[in-house]
Backbone as a ProteinNet text record, in pm:
[ID]
protein_1_A
[PRIMARY]
XXXXXXXXXXXXXXXXXXXXXXXXXXXXXXXXXXXXXXXXXXXXXXXXXXXXXXXXXXXXXXXXXXXXXXXXXXXXXXXXXXXX
[TERTIARY]
84	0	88.1	54.3	131.7	91.6	191.7	163.8	127.6	76	36.7	156.5	273.9	394	428.7	421.4	452.7	356.1	229.3	128.7	148.8	170.2	186.1	317.2	425.4	555.8	573.1	533.9	558.8	440.4	326.2	212.3	158.2	147.7	92.5	174.1	303	384.8	377.7	361.2	348	203.2	119.3	-22.5	-98.5	-69.3	-138.6	-49.4	51.7	140.3	265.7	350.3	479.3	468.9	357.7	344	294.3	257.1	211.1	63.3	18.1	-122.1	-164.4	-262.8	-314.6	-206.6	-105	-5.2	105.3	109.1	218	333.4	446.4	561.9	610.9	578.9	628.5	570.3	493.4	439.6	315.2	238.3	119	24.2	-25	-122.4	-60.9	66.8	131.9	136.4	159.8	158.7	21.6	-79.4	-217.1	-254.1	-211.1	-237.4	-164.8	-40	35.9	-32.7	-77.8	-148.9	-275.7	-348.1	-470.1	-439.1	-333.8	-296.3	-257.9	-179.8	-140.4	-263.7	-356.9	-478.5	-561	-572.1	-649.1	-582.2	-450.1	-378.5	-398.1	-386.7	-407.1	-550.1	-647.1	-787.2	-810.3	-756.5	-774.5	-708.7	-590.4	-523.1	-604.6	-661.6	-742.5	-867	-932.1	-1053.8	-1024.2	-912.5	-881.7	-807.4	-753.2	-674.9	-560.4	-509	-399.7	-269.6	-257.1	-134.7	-130.6	-241.7	-247.7	-224.4	-275.4	-267	-400.5	-411.6	-539.5	-571.6	-699.4	-747.3	-751.9	-687.1	-685.9	-825.2	-917.8	-1053.5	-1123.5	-1098.7	-1157.9	-1102.1	-971.4	-911	-969.5	-988.7	-1046.5	-1188.9	-1266.7	-1404.3	-1404	-1313	-1307.9	-1272.3	-1180.9	-1145.1	-1264.9	-1343.2	-1463.1	-1567.6	-1588.3	-1687.6	-1647.5	-1518.2	-1471	-1464.3	-1495.4	-1496.8	-1361.6	-1262.9	-1130.9	-1125.7	-1221.8	-1228.2	-1365.7	-1369.3	-1498.7	-1549.1	-1673.4	-1730.4	-1656	-1618.9	-1547.3	-1410.4	-1338.7	-1207.8	-1221.3	-1323.4	-1345.9	-1372.3	-1461.7	-1496.3	-1377.7	-1300.3	-1183.5	-1079.4	-1049.9	-949.7	-998.1	-1127.3	-1184	-1165	-1189.1	-1171.9	-1025.4	-935	-791.5	-753.7	-803.1	-770.2	-832.1	-949	-1014.3	-940.1	-872.2	-798.3	-673.1	-620.6	-496	-520.2
-118.2	0	124	219.2	341.7	439.9	507.9	611.7	741.8	835.9	965.5	1038.4	1024.5	1089.1	1032.7	901.1	838	883.5	892.5	932.4	1078.3	1166.6	1308.6	1335.2	1267.2	1294.7	1229.6	1104.5	1031.8	1037.5	1080.2	1097.8	970.2	866.8	738.7	675.5	709.1	645.5	495.4	428.1	283.6	241.4	324.6	293.1	355.4	481.8	551.9	568.7	489	497.1	575	591.7	656.6	808.1	863.7	1009.8	1064.6	982	1031.5	1061.9	1124.3	1154.5	1269.4	1249.8	1350.7	1409.2	1331.9	1375	1463.5	1492.2	1571	1476.6	1497.1	1409	1411	1310	1296.5	1396.7	1493.1	1595.3	1549.2	1469.1	1410.9	1513.1	1483.3	1569.3	1705.6	1706.7	1834.5	1924.8	1866.5	1945.6	2001.3	1920.1	1964.1	2076.4	2064.5	2169.6	2297.8	2286.3	2404.3	2474	2397.3	2453.7	2525.7	2467.8	2529.3	2659.6	2661.1	2782.3	2893.9	2861.8	2962.9	3017.4	2931	2974.5	3067.9	3036.8	3120.7	3257.4	3259.8	3387.4	3474.4	3415.8	3492.7	3544.5	3462.5	3504.5	3621.2	3611.2	3718.1	3848.2	3836.7	3956.4	4019.2	3936.7	3988.4	4058.5	3997.4	4057	4189.6	4199.4	4322.9	4422.4	4374.5	4455.8	4527.9	4469.1	4532	4530	4442.8	4436.3	4544.7	4607	4711.9	4848.9	4869.3	4998.4	5069.9	5182.7	5255.1	5314.2	5319.3	5376.7	5528.4	5604	5750.8	5813	5757.6	5813	5792.5	5678.9	5654.8	5751.1	5776.5	5873.1	6012	6047.6	6178.4	6189.9	6083.2	6082.8	6101.9	6032.4	6042.6	6184.7	6248.8	6386.6	6479.4	6454.6	6535.9	6512.6	6386.6	6352	6409.2	6409.5	6461.5	6613.9	6679	6824.9	6887.7	6808.2	6862.4	6930.9	6898.6	6958.7	7018.2	7126.1	7180.5	7098.5	7120.3	7044.8	7076.1	7202.9	7241.2	7173	7172.9	7106.5	6957.2	6898.1	6754.6	6721.8	6796.3	6768.9	6791.7	6897.1	6926.1	6814.5	6774.3	6669.4	6533.5	6510.9	6385.8	6376.2	6486.9	6487.7	6466.5	6525.9	6507.2	6359.4	6296.7	6156.1	6063.5	6096.7	6012.5	6018.4	6131.2	6144.3	6058.1	6024.2	5945.5	5800.5
0	0	0	-84.6	-95.1	14.6	69.8	168.9	99.8	174.9	117.4	58.3	122.4	70.3	-66.8	-81	-208.6	-317	-283.5	-382.1	-423.1	-326	-356.1	-428.8	-390.4	-448.6	-584.8	-596.4	-720.5	-815.7	-770.4	-858	-916	-837.6	-881.7	-994	-1007.3	-1110.2	-1093.1	-1200.1	-1194.6	-1181.9	-1122.7	-1109.4	-1226	-1255.8	-1363.7	-1485.7	-1500.2	-1614.8	-1583.6	-1683.8	-1662.1	-1658	-1702	-1704.6	-1572.7	-1480.4	-1351.5	-1352.5	-1247.8	-1226.6	-1316	-1401.4	-1494.6	-1585.6	-1618.2	-1714.1	-1660.3	-1532.1	-1475.5	-1448	-1513.6	-1497.9	-1354.3	-1279.2	-1143.2	-1045.3	-1091.1	-1001.7	-929.4	-996.4	-936.9	-880.4	-765	-697.9	-666.8	-632.2	-600.9	-725.3	-841.8	-964.9	-994.4	-969.4	-990.1	-893.2	-769.5	-669.7	-708.1	-754	-795.9	-912.2	-1008.9	-1123.2	-1078.4	-985.8	-933.2	-860.4	-779.6	-705.4	-802.3	-905	-1003.5	-1075.1	-1111.3	-1178.9	-1089.7	-961.5	-868.8	-852.6	-841.4	-826.3	-950.8	-1068.3	-1191.4	-1199.8	-1162.1	-1164	-1068.1	-946.5	-846.9	-895.1	-956	-1007.4	-1119.5	-1205.8	-1315.5	-1262.9	-1163	-1107.3	-1038.4	-967	-895.2	-983.5	-1094.2	-1187.7	-1119.1	-1010.7	-937.2	-1016.1	-1113.2	-1190.5	-1297.5	-1327.2	-1428.7	-1365.5	-1249.1	-1184.3	-1191.9	-1126.7	-1126.4	-1263	-1293.3	-1418.3	-1402.8	-1493.1	-1480.6	-1482.5	-1562.1	-1564.1	-1429.9	-1366.5	-1234.3	-1130.4	-1138.4	-1045	-1066.7	-1192.8	-1225.2	-1170.2	-1186.6	-1132.6	-981.8	-914.6	-768.1	-723.9	-795.7	-762	-781.9	-886.3	-911.3	-803.5	-768.8	-666.4	-530.9	-500.3	-371.7	-368.5	-480.2	-482.9	-510.2	-550.6	-578.3	-714.7	-803.7	-937.2	-960.1	-1036.8	-1078.4	-1196.6	-1234.6	-1347	-1477	-1495.2	-1616.3	-1622.4	-1509.7	-1506	-1533.6	-1473.6	-1490.9	-1637.4	-1702.6	-1842	-1935.6	-1908.4	-1991.9	-1980.1	-1857.9	-1836.2	-1887.4	-1878.2	-1928.9	-2079.4	-2150.5	-2296.4	-2333.6	-2257.7	-2283.6	-2267.1	-2161.4	-2136.2	-2242.3	-2290.2	-2391.5	-2525	-2552.2	-2678.6	-2680.4	-2563.7	-2556.9	-2580.4
[MASK]
++++++++++++++++++++++++++++++++++++++++++++++++++++++++++++++++++++++++++++++++++++

C-alpha cells in the first residue's frame, strides 16, 4: 500500500502509467495543486486589476466627486484623457 507521501511525491507512477497523475511528470497531486494555485492567483489579479494599476478616468471621477475639481475642469481633463 502506498503512503500519502509516495502518492503526492511520485504521482501514482506505476499505477497511472509513466506520465504520472493527470499527465504531470512525477508531479502528481502536487503538480495539480500548484497549477490550481497559479490559476487562482491569476484570476484574483485579473478581477482586482492590481497588476495594471489605477485607471486615470476613475481617479479623475473620484477627484470630481470629492470636490477637488470643478465640473469644467473635470470635463476638460476627461476629454484630454479620452484622446490618448
